[in-house]
C-alpha positions as CSV (number, residue, x, y, z in Angstrom):
1,M,-11.2,18.6,5.5
2,E,-10.2,17.1,8.8
3,E,-12.6,14.2,8.5
4,I,-11.5,13.3,5.0
5,L,-7.9,13.3,6.2
6,R,-8.7,11.2,9.3
7,E,-10.6,8.7,7.2
8,G,-7.9,8.5,4.6
9,L,-5.2,7.9,7.1
10,R,-7.2,5.2,8.9
11,K,-7.8,3.4,5.6
12,M,-4.1,3.5,5.0
13,G,-3.6,1.9,8.4
14,L,-1.6,4.9,9.7
15,V,-1.7,5.9,13.3
16,F,-1.9,9.7,13.9
17,E,-2.3,12.2,16.7
18,E,-4.9,15.1,16.6
19,E,-2.0,17.5,16.6
20,A,-1.0,16.2,13.2
21,I,-4.5,16.9,11.9
22,S,-4.3,20.5,13.2
23,Q,-0.9,20.9,11.5
24,F,-2.3,19.6,8.2
25,R,-5.1,22.1,8.4
26,L,-2.7,25.0,9.0
27,Y,-0.4,23.7,6.2
28,Y,-3.4,23.7,3.9
29,E,-4.4,27.3,4.8
30,L,-0.8,28.5,4.3
31,L,-0.6,26.7,0.9
32,V,-3.8,28.3,-0.3
33,D,-2.8,31.7,1.0
34,W,0.6,31.7,-0.6
35,N,-0.7,30.1,-3.8
36,Q,-2.5,33.4,-4.5
37,K,0.9,35.1,-4.6
38,M,3.0,32.5,-6.3
39,N,2.4,29.2,-8.2
40,L,2.8,26.4,-5.6
41,T,0.1,24.0,-6.8
42,A,-2.8,23.8,-9.3
43,I,-4.7,21.7,-6.7
44,T,-6.4,23.9,-4.0
45,E,-9.8,22.3,-3.3
46,E,-9.7,20.7,0.2
47,R,-10.5,17.1,-0.7
48,E,-8.1,17.1,-3.6
49,V,-5.3,18.6,-1.5
50,V,-5.9,15.9,1.1
51,E,-6.0,13.0,-1.3
52,K,-3.5,14.1,-4.0
53,H,-0.9,15.8,-1.8
54,F,-1.2,14.9,1.8
55,L,-2.2,11.2,1.6
56,D,0.0,10.6,-1.4
57,S,3.0,12.1,0.4
58,V,2.6,9.9,3.5
59,S,2.0,6.7,1.5
60,P,5.6,5.3,2.1
61,L,4.7,5.1,5.8
62,T,2.4,2.2,4.9
63,L,5.4,0.1,3.8
64,D,7.1,0.3,7.3
65,I,10.5,0.9,5.7
66,I,11.6,4.1,7.6
67,P,13.2,3.4,10.9
68,N,13.0,5.7,13.9
69,G,15.2,8.7,13.7
70,A,16.1,8.2,10.0
71,S,17.3,11.1,7.9
72,F,15.9,11.9,4.5
73,I,16.2,14.5,1.8
74,D,13.3,15.6,-0.3
75,V,14.7,16.3,-3.8
76,G,12.7,19.0,-5.7
77,T,10.3,19.4,-2.8
78,G,8.3,22.2,-4.4
79,A,5.6,23.2,-1.9
80,G,6.9,20.6,0.6
81,F,5.6,17.3,-0.8
82,P,6.3,14.7,0.4
83,G,8.7,16.1,3.0
84,I,6.4,18.2,5.2
85,P,3.6,15.7,5.4
86,L,6.1,12.9,6.3
87,K,7.5,15.1,9.1
88,I,4.0,15.9,10.4
89,M,3.3,12.2,10.7
90,R,6.8,11.2,12.0
91,K,8.3,13.8,14.3
92,D,11.3,11.6,14.8
93,L,12.6,12.0,11.2
94,K,15.4,14.4,10.3
95,V,14.3,16.2,7.2
96,T,16.2,18.2,4.5
97,L,14.1,20.0,1.9
98,L,15.8,21.0,-1.3
99,D,14.3,23.1,-4.1
100,S,15.7,25.1,-7.0
101,L,13.3,28.1,-6.6
102,K,14.1,30.6,-3.9
103,K,10.4,31.7,-3.4
104,R,9.4,28.2,-2.6
105,T,12.0,27.9,0.1
106,V,10.8,31.1,1.7
107,F,7.3,29.5,1.8
108,L,8.8,26.3,3.4
109,H,10.5,28.3,6.1
110,E,7.2,29.9,7.0
111,V,5.4,26.5,7.0
112,T,8.0,24.9,9.3
113,E,7.9,27.9,11.7
114,K,4.1,28.1,11.8
115,L,3.8,24.3,12.3
116,S,6.6,24.3,14.9
117,L,8.5,21.6,13.1
118,T,12.0,20.9,14.3
119,D,14.9,19.0,12.7
120,V,14.0,20.4,9.3
121,E,16.6,22.1,7.1
122,I,15.7,23.9,3.9
123,F,18.1,24.7,1.1
124,H,17.8,26.6,-2.1
125,G,19.7,25.0,-5.0
126,R,19.8,22.4,-7.8
127,A,20.0,18.7,-7.0
128,E,22.8,18.3,-9.5
129,D,25.0,20.8,-7.6
130,F,24.1,19.7,-4.0
131,G,24.6,16.1,-4.8
132,Q,28.3,16.8,-5.4
133,K,28.8,18.7,-2.1
134,V,30.7,16.7,0.5
135,E,28.3,17.7,3.2
136,F,25.4,16.2,1.2
137,R,26.8,13.4,-0.9
138,E,25.9,9.9,0.5
139,K,24.7,11.5,3.8
140,F,21.1,10.4,4.0
141,D,19.2,7.2,4.9
142,F,16.6,8.1,2.3
143,A,16.0,10.3,-0.7
144,F,12.4,11.0,-1.7
145,A,11.4,12.3,-5.1
146,R,7.8,13.0,-6.1
147,A,6.6,14.4,-9.4
148,V,10.2,15.5,-10.4
149,S,11.1,13.5,-13.5
150,E,11.5,10.1,-15.0
151,V,13.4,7.4,-13.1
152,N,16.5,7.4,-15.2
153,V,16.9,11.2,-14.5
154,L,15.8,10.8,-10.9
155,L,18.6,8.4,-10.2
156,E,21.2,10.9,-11.3
157,L,19.6,13.6,-9.2
158,A,18.7,11.8,-6.0
159,L,20.8,8.7,-5.6
160,P,24.1,10.6,-4.9
161,F,22.5,11.8,-1.6
162,V,21.9,8.3,-0.3
163,K,24.2,6.5,2.0
164,V,25.6,3.1,1.0
165,G,22.7,0.7,1.9
166,G,20.2,3.5,2.0
167,M,17.2,3.9,-0.3
168,M,15.8,6.3,-2.9
169,V,12.0,6.2,-2.9
170,A,10.4,7.5,-6.1
171,F,6.6,8.2,-6.3
172,K,5.5,6.9,-9.6
173,G,2.2,6.2,-11.5
174,P,1.2,3.6,-14.0
175,N,4.2,4.2,-16.3
176,V,6.6,3.0,-13.7
177,F,7.5,-0.4,-15.3
178,H,8.5,1.3,-18.6
179,E,10.5,3.9,-16.7
180,M,12.3,1.2,-14.7
181,E,13.2,-0.6,-17.9
182,M,14.6,2.6,-19.4
183,A,16.6,3.3,-16.1
184,K,18.4,-0.1,-15.9
185,N,21.6,1.3,-17.4
186,A,21.8,4.4,-15.2
187,M,21.0,2.3,-12.1
188,G,23.9,0.0,-12.7
189,I,26.3,2.9,-13.4
190,L,25.3,4.6,-10.2
191,G,25.6,1.5,-8.1
192,G,21.9,1.1,-7.3
193,E,19.4,-1.8,-7.6
194,C,15.6,-1.9,-7.6
195,R,14.5,-3.5,-4.4
196,K,10.8,-3.4,-5.1
197,I,8.0,-1.8,-7.0
198,E,5.2,-1.5,-4.4
199,P,1.6,-0.7,-5.4
200,I,-0.2,1.7,-3.0
201,Q,-3.8,2.8,-3.4
202,I,-4.6,6.3,-2.3
203,P,-8.0,6.2,-0.5
204,G,-10.8,8.0,-2.2
205,T,-9.1,8.1,-5.5
206,N,-8.1,5.9,-8.5
207,M,-4.5,6.8,-7.9
208,E,-2.0,4.0,-7.5
């Protein structure tokens, strides 16, 4: 697993420390262990987890858009994707993980503790509710959303968390152009604009 991960990160042009590789290994072991007790992911084979979860999660780092010390919220984080992999790669980031299922947040607390990750806050709740709270609304440099819903819905869920001038980053597949077309109205109402649709190839896969 470690070599697949190293090779993938290198192909993406990402610099990493060996500590990060060890943390990804432990994360994988915790994921598989907890997955026997609760449904965290349908993907459990080592190579698939590396390619479809770990490398996919850190793909925004290839764009060089996240400044040092930036804050982000991972909306609907599930088993911690993309938030935990991004934190493993970038210890400087201030991370907030939000999920609507209590059991998943219990898992995330264990992961952050076992991986000795700092500056990570975990909350149980719905994005619709937290986005209206004064301590969360327009407080983050970035909001990340991966495998949550279509863009027009994502905008309503995630954009309220972003500071003026900040950015919502949505992980999308080949249907992105259609989704963006359908989201134009919602984007205008919420005061956002599409800065760029950036293709990223995930090494070892046909995922873009």
